[in-house]
PyMOL commands that place a pseudoatom at each C-alpha (Angstrom):
pseudoatom trace, name=CA, resn=MET, resi=1, chain=A, elem=C, hetatm=0, pos=[-94.808, 182.905, 60.925]
pseudoatom trace, name=CA, resn=LYS, resi=2, chain=A, elem=C, hetatm=0, pos=[-98.085, 184.309, 62.256]
pseudoatom trace, name=CA, resn=THR, resi=3, chain=A, elem=C, hetatm=0, pos=[-99.817, 183.392, 59.016]
pseudoatom trace, name=CA, resn=TYR, resi=4, chain=A, elem=C, hetatm=0, pos=[-98.616, 179.814, 59.311]
pseudoatom trace, name=CA, resn=ALA, resi=5, chain=A, elem=C, hetatm=0, pos=[-99.899, 179.604, 62.892]
pseudoatom trace, name=CA, resn=LYS, resi=6, chain=A, elem=C, hetatm=0, pos=[-103.251, 181.048, 61.824]
pseudoatom trace, name=CA, resn=THR, resi=7, chain=A, elem=C, hetatm=0, pos=[-103.471, 178.542, 59.001]
pseudoatom trace, name=CA, resn=LEU, resi=8, chain=A, elem=C, hetatm=0, pos=[-102.758, 175.653, 61.391]
pseudoatom trace, name=CA, resn=GLU, resi=9, chain=A, elem=C, hetatm=0, pos=[-105.372, 176.937, 63.824]
pseudoatom trace, name=CA, resn=THR, resi=10, chain=A, elem=C, hetatm=0, pos=[-107.934, 177.338, 61.038]
pseudoatom trace, name=CA, resn=MET, resi=11, chain=A, elem=C, hetatm=0, pos=[-107.218, 173.828, 59.784]
pseudoatom trace, name=CA, resn=ARG, resi=12, chain=A, elem=C, hetatm=0, pos=[-107.556, 172.496, 63.328]
pseudoatom trace, name=CA, resn=LYS, resi=13, chain=A, elem=C, hetatm=0, pos=[-110.948, 174.185, 63.791]
pseudoatom trace, name=CA, resn=GLU, resi=14, chain=A, elem=C, hetatm=0, pos=[-112.188, 172.820, 60.462]
pseudoatom trace, name=CA, resn=LYS, resi=15, chain=A, elem=C, hetatm=0, pos=[-111.080, 169.280, 61.350]
pseudoatom trace, name=CA, resn=ILE, resi=16, chain=A, elem=C, hetatm=0, pos=[-112.865, 169.547, 64.699]
pseudoatom trace, name=CA, resn=LYS, resi=17, chain=A, elem=C, hetatm=0, pos=[-116.033, 170.874, 63.072]
pseudoatom trace, name=CA, resn=LYS, resi=18, chain=A, elem=C, hetatm=0, pos=[-116.006, 168.122, 60.463]
pseudoatom trace, name=CA, resn=PHE, resi=19, chain=A, elem=C, hetatm=0, pos=[-115.443, 165.406, 63.043]
pseudoatom trace, name=CA, resn=LEU, resi=20, chain=A, elem=C, hetatm=0, pos=[-118.134, 166.663, 65.409]
pseudoatom trace, name=CA, resn=SER, resi=21, chain=A, elem=C, hetatm=0, pos=[-120.665, 167.161, 62.631]
pseudoatom trace, name=CA, resn=GLU, resi=22, chain=A, elem=C, hetatm=0, pos=[-120.237, 163.528, 61.590]
pseudoatom trace, name=CA, resn=LEU, resi=23, chain=A, elem=C, hetatm=0, pos=[-120.890, 162.080, 65.056]
pseudoatom trace, name=CA, resn=GLU, resi=24, chain=A, elem=C, hetatm=0, pos=[-124.228, 160.327, 65.364]
pseudoatom trace, name=CA, resn=THR, resi=25, chain=A, elem=C, hetatm=0, pos=[-125.992, 162.025, 68.239]
pseudoatom trace, name=CA, resn=GLU, resi=26, chain=A, elem=C, hetatm=0, pos=[-129.326, 163.666, 69.051]
pseudoatom trace, name=CA, resn=ILE, resi=27, chain=A, elem=C, hetatm=0, pos=[-127.441, 166.839, 69.916]
pseudoatom trace, name=CA, resn=ASP, resi=28, chain=A, elem=C, hetatm=0, pos=[-126.388, 169.447, 67.396]
pseudoatom trace, name=CA, resn=ILE, resi=29, chain=A, elem=C, hetatm=0, pos=[-122.978, 169.748, 68.996]
pseudoatom trace, name=CA, resn=LEU, resi=30, chain=A, elem=C, hetatm=0, pos=[-121.744, 172.649, 66.892]
pseudoatom trace, name=CA, resn=ASP, resi=31, chain=A, elem=C, hetatm=0, pos=[-124.690, 174.787, 68.009]
pseudoatom trace, name=CA, resn=CYS, resi=32, chain=A, elem=C, hetatm=0, pos=[-123.705, 174.217, 71.645]
pseudoatom trace, name=CA, resn=ILE, resi=33, chain=A, elem=C, hetatm=0, pos=[-119.961, 174.740, 71.668]
pseudoatom trace, name=CA, resn=ASP, resi=34, chain=A, elem=C, hetatm=0, pos=[-117.236, 177.193, 70.760]
pseudoatom trace, name=CA, resn=VAL, resi=35, chain=A, elem=C, hetatm=0, pos=[-114.795, 175.149, 68.686]
pseudoatom trace, name=CA, resn=GLU, resi=36, chain=A, elem=C, hetatm=0, pos=[-111.933, 177.443, 69.672]
pseudoatom trace, name=CA, resn=ASN, resi=37, chain=A, elem=C, hetatm=0, pos=[-112.263, 176.359, 73.284]
pseudoatom trace, name=CA, resn=VAL, resi=38, chain=A, elem=C, hetatm=0, pos=[-112.299, 172.584, 72.983]
pseudoatom trace, name=CA, resn=ASN, resi=39, chain=A, elem=C, hetatm=0, pos=[-109.357, 170.264, 73.425]
pseudoatom trace, name=CA, resn=ASP, resi=40, chain=A, elem=C, hetatm=0, pos=[-111.002, 167.058, 74.583]
pseudoatom trace, name=CA, resn=TYR, resi=41, chain=A, elem=C, hetatm=0, pos=[-114.248, 165.315, 75.421]
pseudoatom trace, name=CA, resn=SER, resi=42, chain=A, elem=C, hetatm=0, pos=[-114.718, 167.044, 78.770]
pseudoatom trace, name=CA, resn=ASP, resi=43, chain=A, elem=C, hetatm=0, pos=[-114.481, 170.502, 77.186]
pseudoatom trace, name=CA, resn=ILE, resi=44, chain=A, elem=C, hetatm=0, pos=[-117.205, 169.562, 74.722]
pseudoatom trace, name=CA, resn=TYR, resi=45, chain=A, elem=C, hetatm=0, pos=[-119.377, 167.876, 77.344]
pseudoatom trace, name=CA, resn=ASP, resi=46, chain=A, elem=C, hetatm=0, pos=[-119.127, 170.859, 79.691]
pseudoatom trace, name=CA, resn=GLN, resi=47, chain=A, elem=C, hetatm=0, pos=[-120.065, 173.341, 76.969]
pseudoatom trace, name=CA, resn=ILE, resi=48, chain=A, elem=C, hetatm=0, pos=[-123.005, 171.237, 75.802]
pseudoatom trace, name=CA, resn=GLU, resi=49, chain=A, elem=C, hetatm=0, pos=[-124.249, 170.962, 79.375]
pseudoatom trace, name=CA, resn=GLU, resi=50, chain=A, elem=C, hetatm=0, pos=[-123.776, 174.692, 80.066]
pseudoatom trace, name=CA, resn=ASN, resi=51, chain=A, elem=C, hetatm=0, pos=[-125.671, 175.596, 76.897]
pseudoatom trace, name=CA, resn=GLY, resi=52, chain=A, elem=C, hetatm=0, pos=[-128.581, 173.240, 77.499]
pseudoatom trace, name=CA, resn=GLY, resi=53, chain=A, elem=C, hetatm=0, pos=[-127.676, 170.906, 74.664]
pseudoatom trace, name=CA, resn=PHE, resi=54, chain=A, elem=C, hetatm=0, pos=[-128.838, 167.852, 76.566]
pseudoatom trace, name=CA, resn=ASP, resi=55, chain=A, elem=C, hetatm=0, pos=[-132.258, 169.390, 77.221]
pseudoatom trace, name=CA, resn=ILE, resi=56, chain=A, elem=C, hetatm=0, pos=[-134.578, 167.659, 74.780]
pseudoatom trace, name=CA, resn=ASP, resi=57, chain=A, elem=C, hetatm=0, pos=[-138.154, 168.938, 74.564]
pseudoatom trace, name=CA, resn=ILE, resi=58, chain=A, elem=C, hetatm=0, pos=[-140.801, 166.556, 73.380]
pseudoatom trace, name=CA, resn=ILE, resi=59, chain=A, elem=C, hetatm=0, pos=[-143.957, 168.510, 72.804]
pseudoatom trace, name=CA, resn=TYR, resi=60, chain=A, elem=C, hetatm=0, pos=[-147.517, 167.440, 72.126]
pseudoatom trace, name=CA, resn=TYR, resi=61, chain=A, elem=C, hetatm=0, pos=[-149.241, 164.640, 73.922]
pseudoatom trace, name=CA, resn=ALA, resi=62, chain=A, elem=C, hetatm=0, pos=[-149.145, 162.217, 70.975]
pseudoatom trace, name=CA, resn=ASN, resi=63, chain=A, elem=C, hetatm=0, pos=[-145.385, 162.627, 70.484]
pseudoatom trace, name=CA, resn=ALA, resi=64, chain=A, elem=C, hetatm=0, pos=[-144.753, 162.228, 74.198]
pseudoatom trace, name=CA, resn=MET, resi=65, chain=A, elem=C, hetatm=0, pos=[-146.908, 159.124, 74.487]
pseudoatom trace, name=CA, resn=LYS, resi=66, chain=A, elem=C, hetatm=0, pos=[-145.252, 157.577, 71.449]
pseudoatom trace, name=CA, resn=TYR, resi=67, chain=A, elem=C, hetatm=0, pos=[-141.791, 158.249, 72.905]
pseudoatom trace, name=CA, resn=LEU, resi=68, chain=A, elem=C, hetatm=0, pos=[-142.760, 156.854, 76.297]
pseudoatom trace, name=CA, resn=SER, resi=69, chain=A, elem=C, hetatm=0, pos=[-144.398, 153.767, 74.798]
pseudoatom trace, name=CA, resn=GLU, resi=70, chain=A, elem=C, hetatm=0, pos=[-141.201, 153.049, 72.864]
pseudoatom trace, name=CA, resn=HIS, resi=71, chain=A, elem=C, hetatm=0, pos=[-138.726, 153.787, 75.666]
pseudoatom trace, name=CA, resn=ASP, resi=72, chain=A, elem=C, hetatm=0, pos=[-140.446, 153.461, 79.049]
pseudoatom trace, name=CA, resn=ILE, resi=73, chain=A, elem=C, hetatm=0, pos=[-143.829, 151.775, 78.815]
pseudoatom trace, name=CA, resn=SER, resi=74, chain=A, elem=C, hetatm=0, pos=[-143.997, 151.195, 82.580]
pseudoatom trace, name=CA, resn=LEU, resi=75, chain=A, elem=C, hetatm=0, pos=[-142.995, 154.841, 83.255]
pseudoatom trace, name=CA, resn=ARG, resi=76, chain=A, elem=C, hetatm=0, pos=[-140.644, 153.665, 85.981]
pseudoatom trace, name=CA, resn=GLU, resi=77, chain=A, elem=C, hetatm=0, pos=[-137.539, 155.302, 84.610]
pseudoatom trace, name=CA, resn=SER, resi=78, chain=A, elem=C, hetatm=0, pos=[-139.190, 158.590, 83.682]
pseudoatom trace, name=CA, resn=MET, resi=79, chain=A, elem=C, hetatm=0, pos=[-141.091, 158.784, 86.995]
pseudoatom trace, name=CA, resn=SER, resi=80, chain=A, elem=C, hetatm=0, pos=[-137.843, 158.089, 88.846]
pseudoatom trace, name=CA, resn=LEU, resi=81, chain=A, elem=C, hetatm=0, pos=[-136.168, 160.935, 86.960]
pseudoatom trace, name=CA, resn=ALA, resi=82, chain=A, elem=C, hetatm=0, pos=[-139.043, 163.269, 87.784]
pseudoatom trace, name=CA, resn=SER, resi=83, chain=A, elem=C, hetatm=0, pos=[-138.903, 162.265, 91.433]
pseudoatom trace, name=CA, resn=SER, resi=84, chain=A, elem=C, hetatm=0, pos=[-135.131, 162.774, 91.622]
pseudoatom trace, name=CA, resn=MET, resi=85, chain=A, elem=C, hetatm=0, pos=[-135.652, 166.290, 90.269]
pseudoatom trace, name=CA, resn=GLY, resi=86, chain=A, elem=C, hetatm=0, pos=[-138.163, 167.029, 93.003]
pseudoatom trace, name=CA, resn=LEU, resi=87, chain=A, elem=C, hetatm=0, pos=[-141.181, 167.150, 90.726]
pseudoatom trace, name=CA, resn=GLU, resi=88, chain=A, elem=C, hetatm=0, pos=[-144.507, 166.301, 92.280]
pseudoatom trace, name=CA, resn=CYS, resi=89, chain=A, elem=C, hetatm=0, pos=[-147.352, 164.417, 90.650]
pseudoatom trace, name=CA, resn=PHE, resi=90, chain=A, elem=C, hetatm=0, pos=[-149.367, 167.535, 89.847]
pseudoatom trace, name=CA, resn=ASN, resi=91, chain=A, elem=C, hetatm=0, pos=[-146.364, 168.971, 87.944]
pseudoatom trace, name=CA, resn=ILE, resi=92, chain=A, elem=C, hetatm=0, pos=[-145.919, 165.894, 85.774]
pseudoatom trace, name=CA, resn=ASN, resi=93, chain=A, elem=C, hetatm=0, pos=[-147.457, 165.096, 82.421]
pseudoatom trace, name=CA, resn=SER, resi=94, chain=A, elem=C, hetatm=0, pos=[-146.494, 162.937, 79.453]
pseudoatom trace, name=CA, resn=GLU, resi=95, chain=A, elem=C, hetatm=0, pos=[-144.496, 165.751, 77.822]
pseudoatom trace, name=CA, resn=VAL, resi=96, chain=A, elem=C, hetatm=0, pos=[-142.444, 166.331, 80.970]
pseudoatom trace, name=CA, resn=LEU, resi=97, chain=A, elem=C, hetatm=0, pos=[-141.764, 162.623, 81.427]
pseudoatom trace, name=CA, resn=ALA, resi=98, chain=A, elem=C, hetatm=0, pos=[-140.826, 162.102, 77.781]
pseudoatom trace, name=CA, resn=SER, resi=99, chain=A, elem=C, hetatm=0, pos=[-138.590, 165.176, 77.763]
pseudoatom trace, name=CA, resn=LEU, resi=100, chain=A, elem=C, hetatm=0, pos=[-136.797, 164.095, 80.939]
pseudoatom trace, name=CA, resn=LEU, resi=101, chain=A, elem=C, hetatm=0, pos=[-136.227, 160.625, 79.577]
pseudoatom trace, name=CA, resn=ALA, resi=102, chain=A, elem=C, hetatm=0, pos=[-135.103, 161.863, 76.147]
pseudoatom trace, name=CA, resn=SER, resi=103, chain=A, elem=C, hetatm=0, pos=[-132.714, 164.331, 77.783]
pseudoatom trace, name=CA, resn=GLN, resi=104, chain=A, elem=C, hetatm=0, pos=[-131.180, 161.628, 79.927]
pseudoatom trace, name=CA, resn=GLN, resi=105, chain=A, elem=C, hetatm=0, pos=[-130.863, 159.338, 76.912]
pseudoatom trace, name=CA, resn=ALA, resi=106, chain=A, elem=C, hetatm=0, pos=[-129.187, 162.063, 74.834]
pseudoatom trace, name=CA, resn=GLU, resi=107, chain=A, elem=C, hetatm=0, pos=[-126.659, 162.644, 77.600]
pseudoatom trace, name=CA, resn=GLU, resi=108, chain=A, elem=C, hetatm=0, pos=[-125.959, 158.920, 78.016]
pseudoatom trace, name=CA, resn=ASP, resi=109, chain=A, elem=C, hetatm=0, pos=[-125.600, 158.450, 74.268]
pseudoatom trace, name=CA, resn=PHE, resi=110, chain=A, elem=C, hetatm=0, pos=[-123.131, 161.317, 74.130]
pseudoatom trace, name=CA, resn=GLN, resi=111, chain=A, elem=C, hetatm=0, pos=[-121.146, 159.864, 77.027]
pseudoatom trace, name=CA, resn=GLU, resi=112, chain=A, elem=C, hetatm=0, pos=[-120.671, 156.697, 74.978]
pseudoatom trace, name=CA, resn=LEU, resi=113, chain=A, elem=C, hetatm=0, pos=[-118.709, 158.802, 72.473]
pseudoatom trace, name=CA, resn=GLU, resi=114, chain=A, elem=C, hetatm=0, pos=[-116.076, 159.812, 75.025]
pseudoatom trace, name=CA, resn=SER, resi=115, chain=A, elem=C, hetatm=0, pos=[-113.290, 157.500, 73.883]
pseudoatom trace, name=CA, resn=GLU, resi=116, chain=A, elem=C, hetatm=0, pos=[-113.944, 158.216, 70.194]
pseudoatom trace, name=CA, resn=ILE, resi=117, chain=A, elem=C, hetatm=0, pos=[-113.764, 161.962, 70.825]
pseudoatom trace, name=CA, resn=ASP, resi=118, chain=A, elem=C, hetatm=0, pos=[-110.671, 161.755, 72.996]
pseudoatom trace, name=CA, resn=ASP, resi=119, chain=A, elem=C, hetatm=0, pos=[-108.967, 159.510, 70.414]
pseudoatom trace, name=CA, resn=PHE, resi=120, chain=A, elem=C, hetatm=0, pos=[-109.728, 162.105, 67.748]
pseudoatom trace, name=CA, resn=PHE, resi=121, chain=A, elem=C, hetatm=0, pos=[-108.121, 164.884, 69.809]
pseudoatom trace, name=CA, resn=MET, resi=122, chain=A, elem=C, hetatm=0, pos=[-105.052, 162.768, 70.589]
pseudoatom trace, name=CA, resn=GLU, resi=123, chain=A, elem=C, hetatm=0, pos=[-104.553, 162.145, 66.870]
pseudoatom trace, name=CA, resn=LEU, resi=124, chain=A, elem=C, hetatm=0, pos=[-105.187, 165.792, 66.075]
pseudoatom trace, name=CA, resn=ASP, resi=125, chain=A, elem=C, hetatm=0, pos=[-102.638, 166.930, 68.654]
pseudoatom trace, name=CA, resn=LYS, resi=126, chain=A, elem=C, hetatm=0, pos=[-100.131, 164.363, 67.378]
pseudoatom trace, name=CA, resn=ASP, resi=127, chain=A, elem=C, hetatm=0, pos=[-100.583, 165.658, 63.820]
pseudoatom trace, name=CA, resn=GLN, resi=128, chain=A, elem=C, hetatm=0, pos=[-100.061, 169.245, 65.017]
pseudoatom trace, name=CA, resn=ILE, resi=129, chain=A, elem=C, hetatm=0, pos=[-96.724, 168.323, 66.591]
pseudoatom trace, name=CA, resn=LEU, resi=130, chain=A, elem=C, hetatm=0, pos=[-95.438, 166.711, 63.420]
for i in range(1, 130): cmd.bond("trace and resi %d" % i, "trace and resi %d" % (i + 1))
show_as sticks, trace
zoom trace
């Protein structure tokens, strides 16, 4: 009986890994979470957040300027983020602004996957019962 339970648990982990690896997101989810400890979207979100998965670093001036010109040409959104984090003008540069904006965007994009992830876990749990 223990072998059967282990097999079910292994199959469950593999299904979760496969599902999460196929999600379109900037975040490498599997590098940020422990698959054994996830049962829904909030478990995954919390682990990603705790492990810095939403922290996107855009380095080099040219990369930062390109990102900002494509996503926040007026710099309003990125400057607002910097301000809300208590950063002062002398602590801000294009890399910081681009990284803040990219991090926020990665988090928002992941949040849009909430219902898809929760639906997956509901189906997975339903299959486990049967």
